[in-house]
C-alpha positions as CSV (number, residue, x, y, z in Angstrom):
1,Q,-4.6,3.6,-20.9
2,Q,-3.0,6.2,-19.0
3,V,-0.5,8.5,-21.1
4,S,1.9,8.1,-18.2
5,E,2.0,4.2,-18.8
6,L,2.2,4.3,-22.7
7,L,5.4,6.8,-22.9
8,P,8.0,4.4,-21.7
9,V,6.8,1.4,-23.8
10,P,9.1,1.1,-26.9
11,G,7.4,1.2,-30.2
12,V,4.3,3.2,-28.9
13,T,3.9,6.2,-30.9
14,F,1.5,8.8,-28.8
15,V,-0.3,11.2,-31.0
16,G,-2.3,13.2,-28.3
17,K,-4.8,13.2,-25.4
18,L,-8.4,12.8,-25.8
19,P,-10.7,15.7,-25.0
20,D,-11.1,15.6,-21.0
21,D,-14.9,14.9,-21.6
22,M,-14.2,12.1,-23.5
23,Q,-11.9,10.4,-21.0
24,Y,-11.4,9.5,-17.5
25,I,-9.1,11.5,-15.7
26,T,-7.2,10.2,-12.7
27,R,-6.1,12.4,-10.0
28,F,-3.3,11.6,-7.4
29,A,-3.3,13.3,-4.0
30,G,-0.8,13.5,-1.5
31,A,-0.8,14.2,2.1
32,V,1.4,14.0,5.5
33,T,-0.8,12.8,8.4
34,Q,-0.6,13.9,11.8
35,K,1.5,10.8,13.1
36,A,4.1,11.0,10.0
37,D,7.6,9.9,11.1
38,H,9.1,12.5,8.8
39,P,6.4,15.1,8.6
40,E,8.8,18.0,7.4
41,Q,10.3,16.0,4.9
42,G,7.0,14.6,3.8
43,K,5.6,18.3,3.4
44,A,9.2,19.1,1.4
45,L,8.2,16.3,-1.0
46,L,4.9,17.7,-1.5
47,A,6.2,21.1,-2.1
48,F,8.7,20.1,-4.5
49,L,6.0,17.9,-6.7
50,S,4.0,21.0,-7.0
51,S,6.5,23.4,-7.8
52,P,7.6,24.9,-11.3
53,Q,11.0,22.9,-11.0
54,A,9.1,19.4,-11.0
55,A,6.2,20.5,-13.6
56,S,8.5,19.7,-17.1
57,V,9.4,16.3,-15.4
58,I,5.8,15.6,-14.8
59,T,4.4,16.9,-17.9
60,A,7.4,14.6,-19.8
61,T,5.9,11.4,-18.4
62,G,2.6,12.2,-19.4
63,L,1.2,13.6,-16.1
64,T,-0.3,17.0,-15.5
65,P,1.2,19.2,-12.8
66,V,-0.8,20.1,-10.1
67,N,-0.5,24.0,-11.1
68,A,-1.1,23.7,-14.4
69,P,-3.8,25.8,-16.6
70,R,-7.0,23.8,-17.1
71,D,-8.4,24.0,-20.4
72,T,-11.8,25.4,-19.8
73,A,-12.8,26.5,-23.4
74,R,-15.7,23.9,-24.3
């Protein structure tokens, strides 16, 4: 189960993630289309979501920030 879905469930004790090579990793993407009604606001949202200010909230909810260092040790 995804960590972000486990953390808010009362009574669940999360002890840690499986190693990357043992799990499926879901990646989320965002984009502003050419015909967006509010392209500047969309760009601002994407910039905020990839900012250091948002990283702590993203991490606290069980997700990995887009700019997080990757564990390359194998």
